[in-house]
C-alpha positions as CSV (number, residue, x, y, z in Angstrom):
1,M,28.7,21.6,-13.0
2,Y,24.9,21.2,-12.6
3,L,22.6,19.5,-14.7
4,L,19.4,21.5,-15.2
5,K,17.5,19.9,-18.1
6,I,18.0,16.5,-19.8
7,Y,15.8,15.8,-23.5
8,F,16.3,12.4,-24.7
9,K,14.8,10.7,-28.5
10,N,14.9,7.4,-29.2
11,T,16.1,5.4,-25.9
12,K,15.2,1.8,-25.6
13,K,13.4,2.4,-22.0
14,N,12.7,6.0,-21.9
15,S,11.7,6.5,-25.6
16,T,11.5,10.4,-25.8
17,G,10.9,12.9,-23.5
18,K,12.6,15.0,-21.0
19,L,13.6,15.4,-16.9
20,Y,14.1,18.9,-15.3
21,F,15.9,19.0,-12.1
22,K,13.8,20.5,-9.1
23,T,15.2,23.7,-7.6
24,Y,14.1,24.9,-3.9
25,R,14.8,28.5,-3.0
26,N,16.6,28.8,-6.2
27,K,19.4,26.3,-5.8
28,I,19.7,23.1,-6.9
29,A,19.2,19.6,-4.6
30,K,22.2,18.5,-3.1
31,W,20.6,14.7,-4.4
32,T,17.9,14.2,-6.6
33,Q,16.3,10.9,-7.2
34,L,14.8,9.9,-10.2
35,P,10.7,9.3,-10.9
36,P,9.9,6.0,-10.9
37,S,8.3,6.4,-14.2
38,L,11.6,6.5,-15.7
39,D,13.9,3.5,-16.2
40,G,16.8,4.9,-14.3
41,L,19.7,3.2,-15.2
42,E,19.5,4.2,-18.8
43,L,18.9,7.5,-17.8
44,L,22.1,7.6,-15.8
45,Q,24.0,5.5,-18.7
46,L,22.9,8.4,-21.2
47,I,24.1,11.7,-18.7
48,A,27.2,9.7,-18.2
49,L,27.7,9.2,-22.0
50,A,26.8,12.7,-22.6
51,C,29.2,14.0,-19.9
52,G,32.2,11.4,-20.3
53,G,33.2,12.9,-23.9
54,I,33.2,11.2,-27.2
55,H,36.0,9.3,-26.9
56,F,35.7,8.1,-23.4
57,S,32.1,7.0,-24.1
58,N,33.1,4.9,-27.4
59,R,35.2,3.0,-25.1
60,I,31.9,1.4,-23.9
61,P,30.9,-1.5,-26.0
62,D,27.3,-2.7,-27.1
63,L,25.8,1.0,-27.1
64,K,23.3,0.4,-29.8
65,S,21.3,-1.6,-27.4
66,L,20.6,1.6,-26.0
67,L,18.4,2.6,-29.2
68,K,14.7,1.8,-29.1
69,N,14.6,1.6,-32.8
70,S,17.8,0.2,-34.4
71,Y,17.3,2.4,-38.1
72,D,17.1,5.3,-35.9
73,Y,19.9,7.1,-34.2
74,A,19.5,8.1,-30.2
75,Q,19.8,11.7,-29.4
76,L,20.5,13.1,-26.0
77,E,20.3,17.1,-25.6
78,F,21.2,18.6,-21.9
79,M,21.6,21.9,-20.5
80,L,23.9,22.8,-17.6
81,T,26.1,25.1,-15.9
82,P,29.3,25.2,-14.4
83,H,30.3,25.3,-10.8
84,L,31.6,28.6,-9.4
85,P,35.1,29.3,-10.7
86,I,38.0,27.1,-9.7
87,D,40.6,28.1,-11.8
88,D,41.0,30.3,-15.0
89,V,39.9,27.6,-17.2
90,T,36.2,28.1,-15.8
91,K,36.3,32.1,-16.4
92,N,35.7,31.4,-20.1
93,I,32.7,28.9,-19.5
94,P,29.3,30.4,-20.3
95,P,27.0,30.5,-17.2
96,L,24.6,28.5,-18.8
97,F,24.9,26.3,-22.1
98,G,23.8,23.1,-23.8
99,S,25.5,20.3,-25.3
100,G,24.6,16.7,-26.4
101,I,25.3,13.5,-27.9
102,Q,23.8,11.0,-31.0
103,I,24.6,7.3,-30.4
104,N,24.0,6.1,-34.4
105,K,22.9,2.5,-34.9
106,T,26.1,0.9,-34.6
107,G,26.6,2.3,-31.3
108,L,29.0,5.1,-31.9
109,V,28.7,7.9,-29.9
110,T,29.1,11.9,-32.3
111,K,28.9,15.4,-31.2
112,I,25.4,17.0,-32.3
113,K,25.9,19.5,-35.3
114,P,24.2,22.7,-34.4
115,K,21.5,22.7,-37.2
116,D,20.6,19.0,-35.8
117,Y,19.7,20.4,-31.8
118,R,15.8,19.7,-31.6
119,F,15.0,20.6,-27.8
120,L,17.2,22.8,-26.6
121,P,16.2,26.7,-26.9
122,P,18.0,28.2,-30.1
123,E,19.2,31.2,-27.8
124,I,21.0,29.1,-25.2
125,P,24.8,29.0,-26.2
126,K,25.5,25.2,-27.6
127,R,29.2,24.0,-27.0
128,N,31.2,20.5,-26.4
129,L,32.5,19.7,-23.5
130,A,36.1,19.6,-22.7
131,H,37.6,16.4,-21.9
132,G,41.5,17.3,-21.8
133,T,43.3,19.9,-20.3
134,G,40.8,22.1,-18.2
135,N,38.1,19.4,-17.7
136,T,38.0,19.7,-14.1
137,P,34.6,21.8,-14.5
138,Y,33.0,18.5,-15.5
139,F,34.3,15.9,-12.9
140,F,31.8,12.9,-12.6
141,V,31.6,9.8,-11.3
142,G,29.2,7.1,-12.0
143,Y,28.4,3.8,-10.2
144,G,26.1,0.7,-10.5
145,P,24.6,-1.4,-7.9
146,E,27.0,-4.5,-8.3
147,L,30.5,-3.1,-7.8
148,K,34.2,-5.6,-8.2
149,P,37.2,-4.4,-7.5
150,V,40.1,-4.6,-9.8
151,H,42.8,-7.0,-9.1
152,P,45.2,-5.7,-6.3
153,N,48.6,-6.2,-8.6
154,I,46.9,-4.2,-11.2
155,N,49.1,-0.5,-11.1
156,L,46.9,2.2,-10.2
157,D,49.0,4.7,-12.2
158,F,47.0,6.7,-14.8
159,S,49.0,5.1,-17.6
160,D,46.1,4.4,-20.0
161,P,44.9,7.6,-22.3
162,F,41.1,6.2,-21.8
163,F,41.4,5.9,-18.2
164,R,38.9,8.8,-17.5
165,V,36.3,6.2,-18.8
166,T,36.8,4.3,-15.4
167,R,35.2,6.8,-13.7
168,F,31.9,6.0,-14.8
169,H,31.9,2.7,-16.6
170,A,30.9,0.8,-13.7
171,L,27.4,2.1,-14.6
172,F,27.5,-0.3,-17.6
173,G,28.2,-3.2,-15.7
174,S,29.7,-5.2,-12.8
175,E,32.4,-6.6,-14.9
176,F,34.1,-3.5,-15.6
177,P,36.3,-3.1,-12.1
178,I,36.8,0.0,-9.9
179,T,39.5,1.3,-7.7
180,N,41.0,-2.1,-5.3
181,P,40.3,-0.5,-1.9
182,I,43.2,-2.1,-0.2
183,T,45.6,-0.9,-2.9
184,F,44.4,2.7,-2.9
185,L,44.2,2.7,0.9
186,T,47.9,1.6,1.4
187,R,49.4,4.1,-1.4
188,L,47.5,7.0,0.4
189,N,48.9,6.1,3.7
190,T,52.0,6.1,1.7
191,R,51.7,9.4,0.4
192,A,50.2,11.1,4.0
193,I,52.5,9.4,6.7
194,R,55.6,8.3,4.9
195,F,56.0,11.2,2.4
196,S,53.9,13.9,4.0
197,R,51.9,14.9,1.2
198,F,49.2,17.5,2.6
199,P,46.6,16.6,0.1
200,A,47.1,12.8,0.9
201,I,47.0,13.6,4.6
202,Q,43.8,15.8,4.0
203,T,42.3,12.9,2.5
204,L,43.4,10.1,4.9
205,H,42.4,12.0,7.9
206,R,38.9,13.0,6.5
207,L,37.9,9.5,5.8
208,C,38.9,8.1,8.8
209,H,36.6,10.4,10.9
210,L,33.5,9.6,8.5
211,F,34.1,6.1,8.1
212,N,34.4,6.0,11.9
213,K,31.6,8.4,12.7
214,Y,28.7,6.8,9.9
215,L,29.9,3.2,9.3
216,S,31.6,2.6,12.9
217,I,34.7,1.3,11.1
218,N,37.3,1.5,13.5
219,T,39.8,3.5,11.5
220,S,42.6,4.1,14.6
221,R,45.2,2.1,12.9
222,W,45.0,3.6,9.5
223,T,47.2,6.1,10.2
224,D,50.1,4.2,11.5
225,K,53.3,4.1,9.3
226,K,53.1,0.1,8.7
227,N,49.6,-0.6,8.7
228,D,48.4,-3.6,6.8
229,F,45.5,-2.6,5.0
230,D,44.8,-6.4,3.8
231,Q,44.4,-7.3,7.6
232,E,42.2,-3.8,7.8
233,W,39.7,-4.8,4.9
234,S,39.3,-8.6,6.4
235,L,37.9,-7.1,9.5
236,L,35.1,-5.1,8.3
237,Y,31.3,-6.6,7.7
238,L,30.4,-6.7,4.5
239,W,27.8,-4.4,4.4
240,Q,31.1,-1.9,5.7
241,Q,32.9,-3.2,2.5
242,R,30.3,-2.7,0.2
243,A,29.1,1.0,1.7
244,I,33.0,2.2,1.2
245,L,33.9,0.9,-2.2
246,P,32.4,3.5,-4.1
247,I,33.6,6.2,-1.9
248,L,37.0,5.2,-2.1
249,D,37.1,4.7,-5.8
250,A,35.5,8.5,-5.9
251,V,38.4,9.9,-3.7
252,R,40.9,8.1,-5.8
253,H,39.7,10.0,-9.4
254,M,38.7,13.3,-7.3
255,M,42.6,13.3,-6.6
256,D,43.5,12.3,-9.6
257,A,41.2,15.1,-11.2
258,F,42.3,17.6,-8.7
259,P,46.3,17.4,-8.1
260,Y,46.9,21.1,-6.9
261,A,43.9,21.2,-4.8
262,S,45.0,20.9,-1.1
263,E,41.5,19.2,-0.1
264,P,40.6,17.2,-3.3
265,L,37.3,16.3,-1.3
266,K,35.8,19.7,-1.0
267,M,36.1,20.0,-5.2
268,P,32.8,20.1,-6.8
269,G,31.5,16.9,-8.9
270,V,28.6,15.1,-10.0
271,M,27.7,11.5,-8.6
272,L,25.8,9.3,-10.7
273,L,24.4,6.0,-8.4
274,N,22.2,3.2,-9.6
275,R,20.5,1.8,-6.6
276,P,22.3,3.3,-4.0
277,D,20.2,1.7,-1.5
278,R,22.6,-1.6,-2.1
279,F,25.4,0.5,-0.7
């Protein structure tokens, strides 16, 4: 999906206002830096809640702290367009539509009733984003400036029905963990080298190439069948570890979100980053 316009009301840092994403020659920029006049973290959190789905967003605690006036609700409305169709599901999605959420005084996230939209043009169709089967058109991940990997012994299987909250919960605090890089790389290596899974092979080789090219990481042993990623991780500089933490987490979620894609890293999505300079 591409975010085009965002309207917000009664938010603690940004109050009430709007943000338009600029285009260049009728194309949306690959990256957009938020204006310094806005509180970027809060706006990213609001976008994540709106795009993350009501059931998943309500897994984030203390959302009432996002309200400027505690006696009123916060409202977020946005306009978006999906990427070009990638499967049969996207063919029934309007090329341009609006959606939104409300956050009440207790911090509960709810959908906006059609009559309660205040900012979006009335002629724009409104719909709630799908977050069950067929949610790939709305894939996104989000990260705050301080990231903490989950303990390596915690299983990486997505057994929790609310696992999708882990795609963006790191925007809300460093206490929310992301994927453990050693565990993930070990599993990716096993799927690629031992079991010859084509998506895993493509992903592992792509990571090896790009990490070597742009981050000067020696990945020559990453495709060895019995490679020790504990040792490989310990050989990295701290800045290299910090740089690849959000990348590996995003890769893990992309492989989950697009299980039938031969090259998951080429699939479309949105990435929200607070203070990316710290990576």
